[in-house]
N, CA, C and O atoms as a GROMACS GRO file, in nm:
protein
  272
    1MET      N    1  -0.282  -2.046   2.303
    1MET     CA    2  -0.257  -1.951   2.196
    1MET      C    3  -0.108  -1.939   2.172
    1MET      O    4  -0.026  -1.957   2.261
    2GLU      N    5  -0.077  -1.908   2.048
    2GLU     CA    6   0.063  -1.890   2.011
    2GLU      C    7   0.081  -1.754   1.946
    2GLU      O    8  -0.011  -1.700   1.883
    3THR      N    9   0.201  -1.698   1.961
    3THR     CA   10   0.234  -1.574   1.893
    3THR      C   11   0.272  -1.609   1.750
    3THR      O   12   0.349  -1.702   1.727
    4PHE      N   13   0.219  -1.533   1.655
    4PHE     CA   14   0.236  -1.564   1.514
    4PHE      C   15   0.279  -1.438   1.443
    4PHE      O   16   0.233  -1.329   1.477
    5GLU      N   17   0.366  -1.450   1.344
    5GLU     CA   18   0.411  -1.335   1.267
    5GLU      C   19   0.403  -1.365   1.118
    5GLU      O   20   0.445  -1.471   1.072
    6ILE      N   21   0.347  -1.270   1.045
    6ILE     CA   22   0.342  -1.280   0.899
    6ILE      C   23   0.388  -1.147   0.841
    6ILE      O   24   0.394  -1.046   0.912
    7THR      N   25   0.419  -1.147   0.714
    7THR     CA   26   0.446  -1.024   0.641
    7THR      C   27   0.334  -1.007   0.540
    7THR      O   28   0.302  -1.099   0.464
    8VAL      N   29   0.275  -0.890   0.540
    8VAL     CA   30   0.165  -0.861   0.447
    8VAL      C   31   0.214  -0.754   0.350
    8VAL      O   32   0.252  -0.644   0.390
    9GLU      N   33   0.213  -0.789   0.223
    9GLU     CA   34   0.256  -0.695   0.119
    9GLU      C   35   0.134  -0.630   0.056
    9GLU      O   36   0.029  -0.692   0.043
   10GLY      N   37   0.149  -0.505   0.018
   10GLY     CA   38   0.041  -0.433  -0.050
   10GLY      C   39  -0.027  -0.329   0.038
   10GLY      O   40  -0.115  -0.258  -0.010
   11MET      N   41   0.011  -0.320   0.165
   11MET     CA   42  -0.046  -0.216   0.251
   11MET      C   43   0.024  -0.085   0.220
   11MET      O   44   0.147  -0.079   0.214
   12THR      N   45  -0.055   0.021   0.201
   12THR     CA   46   0.004   0.148   0.162
   12THR      C   47  -0.030   0.264   0.256
   12THR      O   48   0.027   0.372   0.245
   13CYS      N   49  -0.126   0.241   0.348
   13CYS     CA   50  -0.171   0.351   0.433
   13CYS      C   51  -0.232   0.298   0.563
   13CYS      O   52  -0.245   0.177   0.583
   14GLU      N   53  -0.269   0.391   0.650
   14GLU     CA   54  -0.328   0.353   0.777
   14GLU      C   55  -0.462   0.282   0.758
   14GLU      O   56  -0.501   0.199   0.840
   15HIS      N   57  -0.533   0.315   0.651
   15HIS     CA   58  -0.659   0.245   0.622
   15HIS      C   59  -0.631   0.096   0.600
   15HIS      O   60  -0.706   0.011   0.647
   16CYS      N   61  -0.524   0.065   0.530
   16CYS     CA   62  -0.485  -0.075   0.508
   16CYS      C   63  -0.453  -0.144   0.641
   16CYS      O   64  -0.490  -0.259   0.662
   17VAL      N   65  -0.385  -0.072   0.728
   17VAL     CA   66  -0.350  -0.128   0.859
   17VAL      C   67  -0.476  -0.165   0.934
   17VAL      O   68  -0.487  -0.275   0.988
   18ARG      N   69  -0.573  -0.073   0.938
   18ARG     CA   70  -0.698  -0.100   1.008
   18ARG      C   71  -0.775  -0.214   0.944
   18ARG      O   72  -0.837  -0.295   1.013
   19ARG      N   73  -0.772  -0.222   0.812
   19ARG     CA   74  -0.843  -0.329   0.742
   19ARG      C   75  -0.784  -0.465   0.779
   19ARG      O   76  -0.858  -0.560   0.804
   20VAL      N   77  -0.652  -0.475   0.782
   20VAL     CA   78  -0.587  -0.600   0.819
   20VAL      C   79  -0.618  -0.635   0.964
   20VAL      O   80  -0.650  -0.750   0.995
   21GLU      N   81  -0.609  -0.537   1.052
   21GLU     CA   82  -0.641  -0.561   1.194
   21GLU      C   83  -0.783  -0.613   1.209
   21GLU      O   84  -0.806  -0.715   1.274
   22ARG      N   85  -0.878  -0.543   1.149
   22ARG     CA   86  -1.019  -0.582   1.161
   22ARG      C   87  -1.046  -0.719   1.100
   22ARG      O   88  -1.122  -0.798   1.156
   23ALA      N   89  -0.983  -0.746   0.987
   23ALA     CA   90  -1.004  -0.876   0.922
   23ALA      C   91  -0.959  -0.990   1.012
   23ALA      O   92  -1.030  -1.089   1.029
   24LEU      N   93  -0.841  -0.975   1.070
   24LEU     CA   94  -0.791  -1.081   1.158
   24LEU      C   95  -0.876  -1.094   1.283
   24LEU      O   96  -0.909  -1.205   1.325
   25LEU      N   97  -0.913  -0.981   1.344
   25LEU     CA   98  -0.995  -0.986   1.465
   25LEU      C   99  -1.133  -1.044   1.437
   25LEU      O  100  -1.193  -1.106   1.524
   26SER      N  101  -1.184  -1.024   1.316
   26SER     CA  102  -1.318  -1.074   1.282
   26SER      C  103  -1.328  -1.226   1.284
   26SER      O  104  -1.437  -1.281   1.291
   27THR      N  105  -1.214  -1.293   1.277
   27THR     CA  106  -1.216  -1.440   1.282
   27THR      C  107  -1.252  -1.490   1.421
   27THR      O  108  -1.298  -1.603   1.436
   28GLY      N  109  -1.232  -1.406   1.521
   28GLY     CA  110  -1.255  -1.448   1.658
   28GLY      C  111  -1.146  -1.540   1.711
   28GLY      O  112  -1.153  -1.587   1.825
   29LYS      N  113  -1.046  -1.565   1.627
   29LYS     CA  114  -0.937  -1.656   1.664
   29LYS      C  115  -0.802  -1.586   1.667
   29LYS      O  116  -0.699  -1.649   1.694
   30ALA      N  117  -0.800  -1.455   1.639
   30ALA     CA  118  -0.678  -1.375   1.643
   30ALA      C  119  -0.697  -1.265   1.746
   30ALA      O  120  -0.805  -1.205   1.754
   31HIS      N  121  -0.593  -1.238   1.824
   31HIS     CA  122  -0.602  -1.142   1.933
   31HIS      C  123  -0.474  -1.057   1.938
   31HIS      O  124  -0.368  -1.100   1.893
   32ASN      N  125  -0.486  -0.937   1.995
   32ASN     CA  126  -0.370  -0.849   2.013
   32ASN      C  127  -0.293  -0.827   1.883
   32ASN      O  128  -0.171  -0.843   1.879
   33VAL      N  129  -0.364  -0.792   1.778
   33VAL     CA  130  -0.304  -0.774   1.646
   33VAL      C  131  -0.227  -0.642   1.642
   33VAL      O  132  -0.281  -0.537   1.678
   34LYS      N  133  -0.102  -0.649   1.600
   34LYS     CA  134  -0.018  -0.530   1.584
   34LYS      C  135   0.039  -0.530   1.442
   34LYS      O  136   0.105  -0.625   1.400
   35VAL      N  137   0.013  -0.422   1.370
   35VAL     CA  138   0.056  -0.410   1.231
   35VAL      C  139   0.157  -0.297   1.220
   35VAL      O  140   0.131  -0.186   1.267
   36ASP      N  141   0.271  -0.323   1.157
   36ASP     CA  142   0.373  -0.221   1.131
   36ASP      C  143   0.372  -0.191   0.981
   36ASP      O  144   0.420  -0.271   0.900
   37LEU      N  145   0.316  -0.078   0.945
   37LEU     CA  146   0.303  -0.041   0.804
   37LEU      C  147   0.437  -0.032   0.734
   37LEU      O  148   0.449  -0.073   0.619
   38SER      N  149   0.539   0.021   0.802
   38SER     CA  150   0.668   0.042   0.737
   38SER      C  151   0.739  -0.088   0.700
   38SER      O  152   0.812  -0.093   0.601
   39THR      N  153   0.717  -0.193   0.778
   39THR     CA  154   0.783  -0.322   0.749
   39THR      C  155   0.688  -0.425   0.691
   39THR      O  156   0.732  -0.524   0.633
   40GLY      N  157   0.558  -0.403   0.707
   40GLY     CA  158   0.460  -0.501   0.662
   40GLY      C  159   0.442  -0.616   0.760
   40GLY      O  160   0.369  -0.711   0.732
   41LYS      N  161   0.509  -0.609   0.874
   41LYS     CA  162   0.502  -0.717   0.973
   41LYS      C  163   0.370  -0.708   1.051
   41LYS      O  164   0.328  -0.600   1.093
   42VAL      N  165   0.308  -0.823   1.068
   42VAL     CA  166   0.187  -0.833   1.148
   42VAL      C  167   0.213  -0.940   1.254
   42VAL      O  168   0.240  -1.056   1.221
   43ILE      N  169   0.204  -0.901   1.379
   43ILE     CA  170   0.227  -0.993   1.490
   43ILE      C  171   0.099  -1.001   1.571
   43ILE      O  172   0.039  -0.898   1.604
   44PHE      N  173   0.057  -1.122   1.604
   44PHE     CA  174  -0.065  -1.140   1.680
   44PHE      C  175  -0.064  -1.276   1.749
   44PHE      O  176   0.016  -1.364   1.718
   45GLU      N  177  -0.155  -1.289   1.842
   45GLU     CA  178  -0.174  -1.418   1.906
   45GLU      C  179  -0.289  -1.486   1.834
   45GLU      O  180  -0.390  -1.423   1.802
   46LYS      N  181  -0.273  -1.616   1.809
   46LYS     CA  182  -0.380  -1.686   1.740
   46LYS      C  183  -0.410  -1.818   1.809
   46LYS      O  184  -0.324  -1.880   1.871
   47GLU      N  185  -0.533  -1.857   1.796
   47GLU     CA  186  -0.573  -1.988   1.846
   47GLU      C  187  -0.523  -2.093   1.748
   47GLU      O  188  -0.507  -2.065   1.629
   48GLU      N  189  -0.498  -2.212   1.798
   48GLU     CA  190  -0.442  -2.318   1.712
   48GLU      C  191  -0.531  -2.350   1.594
   48GLU      O  192  -0.482  -2.391   1.488
   49SER      N  193  -0.662  -2.331   1.609
   49SER     CA  194  -0.754  -2.368   1.502
   49SER      C  195  -0.749  -2.272   1.382
   49SER      O  196  -0.803  -2.303   1.276
   50LEU      N  197  -0.686  -2.156   1.398
   50LEU     CA  198  -0.671  -2.062   1.287
   50LEU      C  199  -0.545  -2.097   1.208
   50LEU      O  200  -0.434  -2.090   1.261
   51THR      N  201  -0.564  -2.136   1.083
   51THR     CA  202  -0.452  -2.182   1.002
   51THR      C  203  -0.396  -2.072   0.913
   51THR      O  204  -0.462  -1.972   0.885
   52LEU      N  205  -0.273  -2.092   0.870
   52LEU     CA  206  -0.210  -1.998   0.778
   52LEU      C  207  -0.292  -1.989   0.649
   52LEU      O  208  -0.304  -1.880   0.591
   53GLU      N  209  -0.346  -2.098   0.604
   53GLU     CA  210  -0.427  -2.097   0.481
   53GLU      C  211  -0.550  -2.007   0.497
   53GLU      O  212  -0.586  -1.934   0.404
   54GLU      N  213  -0.613  -2.012   0.614
   54GLU     CA  214  -0.729  -1.926   0.640
   54GLU      C  215  -0.687  -1.780   0.641
   54GLU      O  216  -0.755  -1.695   0.583
   55ILE      N  217  -0.576  -1.752   0.706
   55ILE     CA  218  -0.526  -1.615   0.714
   55ILE      C  219  -0.493  -1.564   0.574
   55ILE      O  220  -0.532  -1.453   0.537
   56ARG      N  221  -0.423  -1.644   0.498
   56ARG     CA  222  -0.385  -1.605   0.362
   56ARG      C  223  -0.509  -1.579   0.277
   56ARG      O  224  -0.517  -1.478   0.207
   57SER      N  225  -0.606  -1.669   0.282
   57SER     CA  226  -0.728  -1.654   0.203
   57SER      C  227  -0.804  -1.527   0.242
   57SER      O  228  -0.852  -1.454   0.156
   58LEU      N  229  -0.814  -1.502   0.370
   58LEU     CA  230  -0.884  -1.385   0.420
   58LEU      C  231  -0.819  -1.257   0.369
   58LEU      O  232  -0.887  -1.170   0.313
   59LEU      N  233  -0.689  -1.243   0.389
   59LEU     CA  234  -0.620  -1.119   0.352
   59LEU      C  235  -0.602  -1.104   0.202
   59LEU      O  236  -0.604  -0.992   0.151
   60GLU      N  237  -0.584  -1.214   0.131
   60GLU     CA  238  -0.571  -1.204  -0.014
   60GLU      C  239  -0.704  -1.164  -0.076
   60GLU      O  240  -0.708  -1.108  -0.186
   61GLY      N  241  -0.815  -1.192  -0.006
   61GLY     CA  242  -0.946  -1.146  -0.051
   61GLY      C  243  -0.956  -0.994  -0.053
   61GLY      O  244  -1.038  -0.937  -0.125
   62TYR      N  245  -0.872  -0.928   0.026
   62TYR     CA  246  -0.865  -0.781   0.029
   62TYR      C  247  -0.756  -0.728  -0.065
   62TYR      O  248  -0.735  -0.607  -0.073
   63GLY      N  249  -0.687  -0.817  -0.134
   63GLY     CA  250  -0.586  -0.773  -0.229
   63GLY      C  251  -0.443  -0.769  -0.175
   63GLY      O  252  -0.353  -0.718  -0.243
   64TYR      N  253  -0.421  -0.822  -0.056
   64TYR     CA  254  -0.286  -0.824   0.001
   64TYR      C  255  -0.221  -0.959  -0.024
   64TYR      O  256  -0.289  -1.059  -0.045
   65GLN      N  257  -0.090  -0.961  -0.021
   65GLN     CA  258  -0.015  -1.087  -0.031
   65GLN      C  259   0.044  -1.119   0.105
   65GLN      O  260   0.098  -1.032   0.172
   66VAL      N  261   0.033  -1.245   0.144
   66VAL     CA  262   0.079  -1.288   0.276
   66VAL      C  263   0.202  -1.377   0.262
   66VAL      O  264   0.201  -1.474   0.186
   67LYS      N  265   0.306  -1.343   0.335
   67LYS     CA  266   0.428  -1.424   0.342
   67LYS      C  267   0.443  -1.469   0.486
   67LYS      O  268   0.435  -1.388   0.578
   68ALA      N  269   0.466  -1.598   0.505
   68ALA     CA  270   0.482  -1.647   0.642
   68ALA      C  271   0.627  -1.659   0.678
   68ALA      O  272   0.660  -1.699   0.790
   0.00000   0.00000   0.00000
């Protein structure tokens, strides 16, 4: 596993934080997800098989923008 960091734009509240956390954890390939609402930074451990494209597609489906 590797530590991975992305910036997620469009989060406005704690509900958004929980939604991002749950979405990433639901893949079964992301672990120890930590979301900082004030900066938009999301840091987590991911398995190699989880790609940035998958992450982007998943979170953009909820209306967020992902910057790597």
